[in-house]
N, C-alpha and C positions, 0 to 999 in steps of 0.2 A: 191163190189160197182162199179157202173159203173160212169165214169168221163169225162167230156169233158174240153179241155183246149182252152181258147180265149187268143191269144197273137201273136202281128203283128211282132215280132222277131223271124226267126225259130230257131236260136241256142238258144234263152232263152226258147222257147217252148219245145225243146228237151231236155235241161238240167232240166225243171221243171218236165216232164214227167219222166224221169230217175230217179230223186230225189223221187218223188211220188213212183214209184215202188220199190225203194230200202227200203222206209219206210214201205210200205204194198204190198208185191209181188201178193196178190190175187186181188188187185184192176185192172179193166180193163178201158185202156184209149180208148174210143170209138171214139174219133174224137179230131184233133186239127183244129182250125179255126183262121185265121189271120185277119179277119177285120168284122167291123160292118155288112155289107153287105152280107157277106159269112155266119155269124153266124146267121142272121135273116133267111135267105133262108133255112139253114140247120135245124134249129128248127121248122121252118113251115112244113117241110116235114117227119121229123124224131122223133123217140120216145126221149122223154126228160131223159136226164141222172139223177142219183141220186144227184150228185154234180158238180158243174161248179168252176173252177179255172180260173179267168178272170184279165186280165190287164185293167186299167181303159183308158187310152188314146191309142186308135189305130190309125192307119194311116189315117183311113176315118172319124175319130169321136170319141166322148166319148162312152165307153161301155154301159152305160145307155140308149142309144138309142136302144139297142138290147132288153132289159128287157120290155122298153115302148112298142115296137112293137110286142112281141110275147106272153106277159101276162103270164110268166111261172111261177109256184110256187116252181121251184128247188132253194134250197139253192146256194148261191155263196161265195166264197172266193176270195176277191179281192187280187191281187199281185200288189204292188203300190210303187212308190218312192215318193210319197208325204209326205209333212212334217207332224208333230203331230198336227198342226191347223186343218187340213183336216182330219186328222185319227180320232180326237175327234169325228167328225160328224159320222162316222163309229161305234164307240162305243155307241153313243147315240141312233142310230137306230138298235141296235143288230146285225150288219153285222160283220163277222170276216176279217180279213186282214192279208196279210204277206207283210212285207216291204223288199223291194228289196236291196242287194242281198239275195235270199232267202237260207236256209240251211236245211239239214236233221231234225235238231232240229225244227226250225220254221214250217216246214211243218208237222211233226209228231204232234206239238202242236195244229196246226189248225184243223187237221183230229181228234183229240181226243176231241176238242172243238165242232166240228160239231156233232160228235156222242153224246155228252152230251146234246147240245142244238138244236137238229134237228129241233124240232117244231118250235123253237123261231125263227130260222133262216128261215124257210119255211115262216114264217108270216111277215118276214122283207121286203118284196118285195114293199110294200107299202111305204116304205122309200125311194125308189130309186128317187123319184121326188125331194125330198128335198135335198138329196145329189147331184143329178145332176145339181141342181139349184146352190148350192155352189160353184161347180167347174165351171158353166158357169159364175157365178159372179166374181170369181177368175180371169177367163180368160179375161172377160170385163174390170176389173180394170187395168190388166196389158196391154191390148190393147188400153185402153183410152188414149186421147191426151188432153193437154191444148195449147190455140192458143195463139201466141205471133205476136207482130206487128213488123217487122223489115223493115225500110223505108217505101216503098210503098206496103209491102208484108205481107199477113197473113200466120205465118208458124205453123203448128202443131209440137208439141213435146210429145213424147211418155211419160206417167208417168213413166215408167220403166226406161227411160233415166236420171230422175230426182233424185238428190241425197237429196236435202232438199228445202224446201220453208221457207222464213224467211221475217220478217217485219223490215225494216230500213227507218227511219225517216218517219214513218206512211205510206210507200208504200210496197205492197207485191211484192216480189222478188223470182227467183229461181235460183239453181246453178244446172249446169248438170254434169254427170260424165267425160263430156269432157271439163269441167273447162269454160263453157259458163254461163254468167249471163243474165239474163231476168227479166223484169217487167211484172205483170200480173194483170188483173182487177178483182181479186178474192179475198175474205177474206180467213184467214186461216181456219174459219169454214166451208167454202164452200169447200174448198181443202181437209179437213180432211174426211168429206163425199165421196167425190170423189176418194180419194186414198186408202180407205179402211184398212185393216189390215197390209199392206206392209209399212205404215208410222204411226210414232207415235208422238203425239202432246206433246213435251217436256214441252213447256210452252207457254205463251201468244205469243211469238215471233218465234218458231221454229217448224217445221213440218218436220220430219227425215226419209229417207228411212232406212230399216233395212240393205240394202246392202251397205249403206254409212256408217256404224259405225264399227270402229275399235276395241274400248273397250270402257270400262267406269271406273271411278276410284273415289277413296273417295274424297269428296270436302268440304268445311267449312259447318258447321250447319248441319252435316250428310245428306248433298245432295251428288247427284253423278255428276261429270264431264263427258260429253260425249265427247270423241275423234273419229275424223273422219278419214277415210281411204284416203281422198283426200284432197289437198292444199287449204282448204278453211278458210279464215280469217274473222273475224267478230270484232265489237266494243266491244262485250261483250262474255264471255263464254256460251257455251250450258249446262244447268244444269237441273237436274230433282230434284224436291223439294222432302223432305223427305217423304211427306204424299204419293207420287206418286212412290217411288223407288220400292215396291214390284211389283206393277202393270206393270211397265217399264221392269223389269227383267222376269216377266212371258211372255211379249210380246217380249222380245228379244230372248228368248229361245223356241219361236214358240207356246207358250200354250195359 
């Protein structure tokens, strides 16, 4: 079996190659590529391998750009550090993955899966566009900002820097991880769409970042009380109703 590795960190690439050969010494590592540009150039000029091990986020872009450019049918096993929310998309599209840091066991399992499902993996290339769009959307959500008015200036504040949005006296506010409070001319419904899966609508008054949650504890009437990791005080506790508890816990775990 001929394998190509696409990984922008040299030591990680060397470790991956060494581990693959420990699992199956008869495998031939035909090339190691370190960027989107280098990979596209190589595959345009050389015979395609039987299998590609590929990191998702390379120094010059997402690796999906490679497969859009070369239109190969070679199966790909992704080596990724992304959370389960993203990995669910891989499962849905029939693409295998290894969660970093990888081990002999996870690589052996991935190779066994490749052998069993080789035809299905080959047909999964058409799913790259959907998964690429998912990662781009996640990046856009992280990079998105809201605008606040401070005296005579309009200042952008990144969504990623905000701990929670909340309603007080019928006005929408947000509280940052740097412990600054601002008002914003948007509803929580609008902000819920903007922030995506990284925020949860606890109730009609609170929209909370996953990063801001310390833990949750049992509360009255089978509700959950959300405790924050930041010194935020409010007139009422942040609670999750009993009908939303399962949904909230699934979101909190990244599912």
